[in-house]
Structures are given as structure tokens and as C-alpha cells.
C-alpha positions, 0 to 999 in steps of 0.5 A, a space after each residue: 460497450 458492456 465489455 469496455 466497461 467491465 474491463 475498465 472496472 477491472 483495471 481500476 479495481 486492480 489499481 485500487 487494490 494494488 496501490 491503495 487498499 493493500 499498502 493501506 492495510 500493511 501500514 495498518 499492520 506496521 502501526 499496530 505493533 508499534 502502538 502496542 509495544 511503544 518500544 520505539 525500536 526499528 526491528 522487524 519485518 514490517 519495517 521492511 515492508 513499511 520501507 518498501 510501501 514508501 518506495 512504491 508511493 514515491 514511484 507512484 507519485 513521481 510517474 503521476 507528476 
């Protein structure tokens, strides 16, 4: 019984880390330079990463619905 709970906890923790925490940190990392520069230019690797995160969220939402 304890092993099953541990295994489920590992999978839930991994899912939260992969789909909530890391993308959230990457989005925050994307927004900070925008607030600092206020230039509005779409340059830099952080915009590419934000696009990838949006695609991941769209895929996840499609799978859940």
C-alpha cells in the first residue's frame, strides 16, 4: 500500500513539476525582461520559449477536454 502511494506521489509531483511549476517559472522569466525594457520588441530566446509553453498548454488542454 505504501509503495503505491509513493509511486502515485512521484507521478503527480512529476506532472506538477513538468506542466505547472517549470512553465510558470519560464513565463515569469519571459515577463521580467519585458517589464524592465518596456521596448515591446519581439526579440530574444525567451519569446521562443513562451511560444513553446503556449503550445504545450494548448496540447494539454486539448487532451483534457
